[in-house]
C-alpha positions as CSV (number, residue, x, y, z in Angstrom):
1,X,71.5,28.2,-39.8
2,X,67.8,29.2,-40.2
3,X,65.0,27.2,-41.9
4,X,67.5,24.7,-43.4
5,X,69.7,27.4,-45.0
6,X,73.4,27.0,-44.0
7,X,75.0,30.4,-43.7
8,X,78.5,29.1,-43.0
9,X,80.2,25.8,-43.4
10,X,83.6,24.3,-43.7
11,X,84.7,21.5,-46.1
12,X,86.0,18.5,-44.2
13,X,86.5,16.3,-47.2
14,X,86.4,17.2,-50.8
15,X,87.8,13.9,-52.3
16,X,84.6,13.6,-54.3
17,X,83.4,17.2,-55.1
18,X,80.0,15.8,-56.2
19,X,79.5,14.5,-52.6
20,X,81.5,16.7,-50.2
21,X,81.6,16.3,-46.5
22,X,80.9,19.6,-44.8
23,X,81.0,20.7,-41.1
24,X,78.4,23.1,-39.9
25,X,78.5,24.6,-36.4
26,X,75.1,26.0,-35.6
27,X,72.5,26.6,-32.9
28,X,69.5,24.7,-34.0
29,X,65.9,25.8,-33.3
30,X,62.8,23.8,-34.0
31,X,62.2,23.7,-37.8
32,X,65.8,24.6,-38.7
33,X,66.6,21.1,-39.9
34,X,63.2,19.8,-41.1
35,X,64.3,18.5,-44.5
36,X,67.4,18.8,-46.6
37,X,70.0,21.3,-45.6
38,X,70.7,24.0,-48.2
39,X,74.1,25.4,-49.0
40,X,74.4,28.3,-51.5
41,X,76.0,27.6,-54.8
42,X,78.1,30.7,-54.2
43,X,79.6,29.0,-51.1
44,X,80.6,26.1,-53.3
45,X,82.3,28.5,-55.7
46,X,84.3,29.8,-52.7
47,X,85.2,26.3,-51.5
48,X,85.8,24.5,-54.8
49,X,86.5,27.3,-57.3
50,X,84.4,28.7,-60.1
51,X,85.7,26.3,-62.8
52,X,85.0,23.2,-60.7
53,X,81.5,24.4,-59.8
54,X,80.8,25.3,-63.4
55,X,81.4,21.6,-64.2
56,X,79.5,20.2,-61.3
57,X,76.4,22.4,-61.3
58,X,74.8,20.7,-64.3
59,X,75.4,17.3,-62.6
60,X,73.8,18.5,-59.3
61,X,70.9,19.9,-61.2
62,X,70.3,16.7,-63.2
63,X,70.4,14.7,-60.0
64,X,67.8,16.9,-58.4
65,X,70.4,18.2,-55.8
66,X,69.6,21.9,-56.3
67,X,66.8,24.1,-55.1
68,X,66.0,27.7,-55.6
69,X,64.7,29.8,-52.7
70,X,64.0,33.5,-52.9
71,X,66.1,33.7,-56.1
72,X,69.1,32.0,-54.7
73,X,70.3,28.6,-55.9
74,X,71.3,26.0,-53.3
75,X,72.9,22.6,-53.3
76,X,70.7,20.3,-51.2
77,X,72.0,17.9,-48.6
78,X,69.2,15.3,-47.9
79,X,71.5,13.2,-45.8
80,X,73.3,14.7,-42.8
81,X,74.2,13.7,-39.3
82,X,73.8,15.8,-36.2
83,X,76.7,15.6,-33.8
84,X,76.1,16.9,-30.3
85,X,79.3,18.0,-28.6
């Protein structure tokens, strides 16, 4: 993870694809989690499948749950919990 961008995550619960629960294992540095976490739409295509994401993407956009950074579209996660193991 770097500057809120999640480079790898694993779906823990996908019962509600609009609000998935993901697990991210990362070394956090100052500033890496200042604000919503960003997961690339391409990662969701890998996790959920192209057809599912094609249906969900308009809903995420309408809800303000996407952001574009450096030409890449991300799904935003404004609510997340840090677990220290």
